[in-house]
N, C-alpha and C positions, 0 to 999 in steps of 0.2 A: 405600527406599520406592518400592514398585512403582508406575508409571505406567500403569495399566490404561486402556483406552479406555472413555469414558463415553458415555452418551446425551447429544446436543446438548442444551444447556440453553435453546435459543429458546423451547421450549413452555412456560418457567417465567415468560416476560417478556413484556409488551406491546410494541408497536410501537416504543417509544422509551423510554429510561431517562429517569426524570422526577424532578424536584426532589421532588414530593409523596411519592415512596418513601423518600427520605432522611429529610424532615420526619416521616414516620411511624415511623421507627426503623430501617427497612432490613431488619428480621429476616425480613419475610415474603417477600422476593425474594433472601435470601442464600443460597449455595450453599458447600459446602465446598472448600477450596483445592484439593483432590485433583482436582476436576472440571475446571476449566480447564486444569490442569497434564497431567493425563491425556489431555485432547483435543489439547494443544498439541505434546507432544513423548513419544516413547517412548524416547528415550536417558535415560541416569542423569544426574541433575541435582546438580551439586556442593554440598557442604554449605555453609551460609550465612558460615562463618567462613572459607571459601577465596575469593580474589580473581578476579573475572572481569575480562577485558580491556575496554576502550571498545568495540572491534568487537563482542564477543558480547553487551554489554549493549545496544547499538544493535539488533542483528539480534532479538534476544527481544523487545525492547520492540516493534519493527514488527510482528512477528507477534502478539502480545499485543493491540495496538490492532485489528489486522484482526480477530482473534477476536472481540473485544469489540463491534465493529462488526456483525458476522454475527450476533451473538446478542444484540442489543438490550441490551449492557450499557456503552454507551459514553454518558457524560453529557457534554450540550453545555457550552459556556462559559455560555450562558444558564440552563440548569438548574441550573448549579453556582451561579451568581448569585444565582437564586431562593432556593435552599437556605439560602446565607450571610446573606441578608437576613431569612428567617424563623426561623434557629434561634439557640438560646440563644449568648452569647458563646463563643467557642471558646479550648480550653486546648492541650495538648501540650507536647511537648519538641523536641528536636534533630533526631529522626526524624519525627515525624507532627503535623499539626494534629489535634485532637479536639474532638468535641462530645457532651455528655451529653443525651440523647434521652430524655424520659419518654414512655410510652405506656401504653394500659390493659393491656396485657400485661407491664408491668414497664419498668425503665430500661436502655437499651443505651448503648454508647459507639460513636459512628462515628468512624472514623480515615482520614486521607489521608496518604500519603507526600509529603514535602517536599523542598526543595532540590534538585531536579532528580536525585534518588537514589531507590533503594529499600532505605529505611532507611540502610544504611551506602553511602557513595559507591562502594565496589568491588564491591558486589553487583548481581547481576542480577535482572530480573524473575522468571525462573523459581527462582532462589534464593530468593527473597522468599516466593514460592507454597509451596516446600518447607518454609521457616521456619514459615509459618502452620500447614502441616498437621502438622508435627511437634509443634509447641506444643500444637496443639488434641488431639493425640492423647495427650500427656502431662499436659494440665492442661485436662480436659473441663468443669469449672466456669467456665471463663474462654475456653473455644473462640472462636476468630478465624475468622469466615466472610468469604468474598469477594463483594463488592456488585457492582464494576465498574470502570472505567476512565475518566479524563477527561486532557485535554490542558492544562498549565498555559499561562501566556502565553508562555512562550518555546517552546511546541511540544512539550515533553517529557512523557512518560506519567506519570500519577499513578495509583496503585491505592488503591481504597476499600474499607474492611473494616468489620465490626462485630463487637461482643463483648458480652456481657453486663456491665452495670454490677455491680461487685461492693462491696456495702455494707462499711464498716470503716474503719479506720485504718492509715496506713503506720507500719512499726516504725521505730525508730532504727536506725542502721547496725550498731552494736553489738548490739542485739537480734536483728536479722536473722544475723549472723554466728553467734551463740551458738545459735539455733534450728538453723541449716542443718548446724552441726558436730554437733548431736544427731541429725540424720537422716543422718549418715554424708557429708556434704559438707565439703571442706577447702579453703581458699584455693589457687588454682593459678597465681596470677600476673594477668597483664593482658594484653589483646591491643586493638589501636587504641583505647586511652585507657578502656576498660572493664574491669571485674574479671571474673575467671573463678573458677568453683569446680569441683571435680572430685569425683564421687561414689566413695568409694573402694571398695564393693564391686563397682561395674560398670564403672568407669573413664569414665563418661559426663561430659562436660563441660558445664556451664551457664554462659552467657556474660551479659554486661550485668547483674551482679548488685549491684544498689543499691537502697536502702531505697524509693524511689519507684516500683521496679517490682515491688512486694510489697504486698499488702494483708492485715492481720489483721482477720478477721471477728469478731463478738461471740462466738463459741463457741470464740475462740482459735486457729482453725485459720489458717494462714499460707498465702496463695494468689499464686503468681508472675501477673502481668498482662502483663509484656512482656519476657520473656527469651527465649533461643532456645538449642537444644541442640546438642551436637556428640557424634559417636561412638556414635549409637544404633544398636543391632544392626538389622538389616533387619527383625525380627519386631516390633519395637517402634516403627519409623519408619513 
């Protein structure tokens, strides 16, 4: 994925990242993950499935927090508290807290990373941004966009994102596996306790393949909402 320099994002932001923007769904202030990533580094970023060292994670976190502060995308603890008090009850899983936000322009899901990590404990902030960018390129109907950063009570970084709320139901795991096989995907073992499938024609690997990460719409189309890819050709990433 090329990390081309982008125009500074400060022009899109007021002087302070505010709870009201999250309460409003966040979509109006969201930006593609490629934007902060392109501004933060010109070096290749490792794929999400690869492990980063604690030193790499800490260094990238410091750079990202500084960038967020310069570009008015650092949500203070007070603003996060205001949002949590006014938002609907949160959901989520092992990687994120999540809130469904209803707006006049549709429903959205706002998520934040949890457990002092960027999804998986061995992943760095830049890897997480790459994950967002690659997923959004492959699944535009559920594209994940970047909102900003906050600090948790322990002083560690938290990334906030938004994606469209996809109406539908979760398939069963058996239904999911059957559908994926019809699309050319086959089971390829597991990594860090999550299932991996490989696309036979291209060799691309899809991680975290479980029924809770897919939604079947009323028209029957199956949409992934929280997987990540490995081995995408440069032209697709």
